N, C-alpha and C positions, 0 to 999 in steps of 0.2 A: 810035199808042200802043204797039203791039207792037214797033215798031222802037226806040222809046225804051227799053222794058224790056230788049230785047236788048243795046242799047248800055250801059246801066247795069249789067247783069249781067256783060257782058264786062269793063267797067271794074273792077268789084268782084273778079272772078276774077283779073285782072292785078295789082291792088293787093295782094291776099292772097298771090299768088305772089311778089311782090317782098318782102313782109314775111316770108314763110317763108324766103326765101333769106338775108335779113339775120340771122335768128335762128340759122340753121345755122352761120354764121361766128362767132357769139358763143360757141359751144360748142367752139371750137378750143382745145386744151390748151396750145399753145405761147404764147399771149398772156395766159394767166391768171396770177395772183399767184404765190405761192410754190409750189414743186413739193413733192410729198409725199416725205418721206425716212423710210423705215421705221426703227423703233427697232432698236438693236443686239440681237443674241441675248443672252438672259440665262441665268444658271445658278441652279440650285436649291441653296441653301446651308442646311445644317442644323447648328446648334450645340447640343451636348448638354453641360450643365453638371452636374458631379458633385462630391461631396465627395472629397478625396484620401484621407481617413482610412478611409472605409468603402465608397466607390463608390456611395452613394445619390444620387439626383437632387436637385438644389437648385432649389426652386421660388421664383419671384418674383425671380430675379437679373436685373439690368439688363444686357442684351447690346447693345453699341453698335457699329454697323457704320460704318466710314469707307471708302467706295470711293476708291481712289487711282488717278489716271491721270497718267502722267509725273511721278511723285513729288509731285503736288498733290492735296490733300484736296478732294473734290468734294461735301462736305456730310456729314451723318451721319443715321442712322436708329436709334432705340432701340426695342428690343423687350424684353418681360419673358418669362422662361421659364415654361412651363406646369408642371403637376404632375409631368410626366415629365422635367423639367429641359431641355426642348427649346425652341429658338427657330428658326423657319423663315422664310426670306426668298427671294423669287424675282425681285428687281429688280436684282441686281448683274450688270453686263455681263460676258460671257465674255471672258477675256483681260486683265481688269483685276486689280490687286492689291487686297487688302482688309486694312485695319488693324482688328483686332478688339479690343474692350475689354470686360471683364466686371467688374461691380461687384456685390458682395453684402454685406449687413450681416454683420459678424463674420468676414469673410474678406479675404485679401490681394487687392488689385486685380490682375487679369490683363490682359496686353496682348501681342499678337504680330501679325506680318504674314503673310499667306497669299496665294499666287497662285491665281487662279481660272482653271483651264485647261480643264476639261471641262464637261459638262452639269450635273453635280452635285458637291457637295463636302460631306463630312461631317467636322465638327470636334468633337473631344472636349476639354473644358477641365476640368482637375482643380483645384478651388479648395482652397487651403491656409489654415489658421488663421494669424494673424499670429505671427511669431516674436519673441523678445526683441530689443529694440533695443540697439544698441551705443553705448557712451559712451567718450569719451576720458578721462573722469575715473574710470572704474572699470576694474579689472584682474581678469579671471576672475570677474566678477560680485560681487566684494567691494568695497563702497563705501569701506572704510577703507584698502584697499591702493592708495593713490594713488601718484603719482610720488615716489620717495624723495628726489629732488633739490629738490622744492618745500618751502618752509617750512610747518610744520603749526601749527595752533592747539591749544588744550587739548582739543578734542573729537576730534582726530585727522584733521581735514579740512584741505585746503590753504588757506592764507591768500591772499586776493586781493592782487595786486600793483599 
């Protein structure tokens, strides 16, 4: 009986040794699926939105970031400015260009391209109020001073032809 226990113990030890050797090969990194690729280094971008007239911060303005790589838009991310007029983002890869768009109610839409070269980039955007629109039918803001070569009706406005 003792011989039988020794043989079965030796067999179990040999089987567990084979099983352990098989699991060591399973942990080999060369034969596993995808390899880990670390994300690119990113830059800290701070956008401050202020009013052009008095320099006060503009709260709740929509700041839209368009990261550009090889002149192709890689999506967008929209943030709102806080009470200090700041929007901060940390996911723009260093070395990419950035198309920035700022939209605020009652102000002209702002847009410009920036190169993100360092670890951080501070951008100040001065928002302007909308200016008067130009018309081909008005000269110097006077609606009655239309083109003198066009025929006029009784009210002094140009007749449609």
